[in-house]
BABARO-543259 format. One line per 2 residues: number of its first residue (from 0); for each residue x, y, z of C-alpha. Coordinates in nm, 3 decimals. Example, Ala and Ser with C-alpha at 12.3 -4.5 7.8 and 13.67 -1.06 7.14 Angstrom:
2
0> 1.230,-0.450,0.780 ~ 1.367,-0.106,0.714
***
This chain:
144
0> -15.014,-0.108,11.649 ~ -15.209,0.200,11.796
2> -15.049,0.413,12.087 ~ -15.326,0.599,12.302
4> -15.200,0.847,12.597 ~ -14.832,0.631,12.583
6> -15.003,0.309,12.615 ~ -14.921,0.080,12.294
8> -15.237,-0.142,12.206 ~ -15.158,-0.480,11.999
10> -15.500,-0.571,11.860 ~ -15.607,-0.888,11.761
12> -15.804,-0.807,11.430 ~ -15.917,-1.204,11.381
14> -16.040,-1.255,11.766 ~ -16.235,-1.561,11.758
16> -16.577,-1.436,11.859 ~ -16.557,-1.698,12.173
18> -16.381,-1.564,12.430 ~ -16.075,-1.785,12.585
20> -16.020,-1.852,12.952 ~ -15.780,-1.737,13.133
22> -15.574,-2.102,13.128 ~ -15.559,-2.103,12.765
24> -15.431,-1.749,12.757 ~ -15.176,-1.833,12.970
26> -15.054,-2.130,12.787 ~ -14.995,-1.907,12.504
28> -14.825,-1.665,12.697 ~ -14.588,-1.892,12.849
30> -14.493,-2.008,12.485 ~ -14.456,-1.679,12.377
32> -14.241,-1.596,12.690 ~ -13.999,-1.932,12.624
34> -13.926,-1.803,12.248 ~ -13.856,-1.503,12.357
36> -13.603,-1.628,12.631 ~ -13.450,-1.880,12.370
38> -13.405,-1.607,12.126 ~ -13.277,-1.344,12.369
40> -13.092,-1.528,12.661 ~ -13.072,-1.347,13.013
42> -12.941,-1.020,13.055 ~ -13.162,-0.771,12.909
44> -13.332,-0.463,13.048 ~ -13.723,-0.547,13.116
46> -13.789,-0.303,12.860 ~ -13.682,-0.502,12.586
48> -13.844,-0.837,12.724 ~ -14.205,-0.634,12.762
50> -14.194,-0.538,12.395 ~ -14.045,-0.841,12.237
52> -14.312,-1.094,12.450 ~ -14.588,-0.834,12.350
54> -14.464,-0.856,11.998 ~ -14.474,-1.270,11.992
56> -14.851,-1.264,12.187 ~ -14.969,-1.029,11.860
58> -14.770,-1.302,11.663 ~ -15.031,-1.554,11.811
60> -15.356,-1.308,11.743 ~ -15.367,-1.214,12.079
62> -15.478,-0.911,12.206 ~ -15.198,-0.681,12.404
64> -15.197,-0.350,12.608 ~ -14.863,-0.222,12.755
66> -14.774,-0.004,13.031 ~ -15.130,0.042,13.083
68> -15.236,0.297,13.399 ~ -15.440,0.157,13.628
70> -15.661,0.375,13.845 ~ -15.681,0.312,14.229
72> -16.009,0.393,14.431 ~ -15.933,0.439,14.812
74> -16.182,0.598,15.040 ~ -16.387,0.786,14.739
76> -16.017,0.913,14.626 ~ -15.971,0.804,14.275
78> -15.618,0.832,14.149 ~ -15.601,0.767,13.786
80> -15.300,0.637,13.722 ~ -15.220,0.431,14.084
82> -15.025,0.189,13.892 ~ -14.896,0.055,13.537
84> -14.963,-0.289,13.421 ~ -14.665,-0.412,13.234
86> -14.885,-0.642,12.968 ~ -15.277,-0.739,13.014
88> -15.350,-0.969,12.763 ~ -15.690,-1.035,12.657
90> -15.799,-0.808,12.874 ~ -15.832,-1.088,13.148
92> -15.400,-1.184,13.222 ~ -15.173,-0.941,13.383
94> -14.798,-1.023,13.291 ~ -14.552,-0.832,13.519
96> -14.197,-0.877,13.343 ~ -13.890,-0.835,13.536
98> -13.544,-0.915,13.478 ~ -13.376,-0.951,13.826
100> -13.118,-1.150,13.965 ~ -13.352,-1.298,14.266
102> -13.764,-1.271,14.242 ~ -13.843,-1.112,14.591
104> -14.137,-1.143,14.764 ~ -14.206,-0.801,14.718
106> -14.287,-0.868,14.355 ~ -14.505,-1.127,14.398
108> -14.678,-0.925,14.674 ~ -14.690,-0.677,14.406
110> -14.862,-0.903,14.150 ~ -15.141,-1.001,14.334
112> -15.237,-0.630,14.445 ~ -15.223,-0.577,14.112
114> -15.464,-0.845,14.025 ~ -15.686,-0.800,14.354
116> -15.716,-0.404,14.235 ~ -15.811,-0.444,13.883
118> -16.060,-0.691,13.947 ~ -15.832,-0.925,13.724
120> -15.839,-1.344,13.816 ~ -15.487,-1.464,13.715
122> -15.139,-1.298,13.680 ~ -14.796,-1.460,13.516
124> -14.460,-1.303,13.716 ~ -14.215,-1.397,13.484
126> -13.811,-1.315,13.583 ~ -13.606,-1.312,13.215
128> -13.315,-1.307,13.413 ~ -13.198,-1.666,13.440
130> -13.046,-1.945,13.257 ~ -13.388,-2.131,13.220
132> -13.708,-1.980,13.224 ~ -13.909,-2.287,13.350
134> -13.878,-2.212,13.730 ~ -13.891,-1.856,13.659
136> -14.314,-1.804,13.574 ~ -14.481,-1.774,13.851
138> -14.892,-1.765,13.814 ~ -15.041,-1.618,14.064
140> -15.409,-1.625,14.127 ~ -15.697,-1.377,14.255
142> -16.051,-1.576,14.317 ~ -15.995,-1.817,13.957
***
């Protein structure tokens, strides 16, 4: 793990020469999320789930950036840290980690906006504060 400007980077040292498709990455992320939730259960802070999920993804040889600052450019004005992505996996899939009683519409809109601003095509919104993770992972697409 490297830490650059507060961003924790988990680098896949055994990366394949062929880049993975977003759907394949998503499948692996969901598997790691289920494992994390099975081991920890609900009720912890988002930061705990985020760190453990990043660890599980690293164990399966995926590249993960955590708390990645992303720029926002509007009308010629550039904000270097317009928002922070919880996890960026294989430079393709944004994962937004939540630990809330109920996901709100604003959580879905937030991830869609992150996808549009970053030019990424796929995001996963995962709420770990639930008894079953099965219905608590939302896939959000942006021109995939």
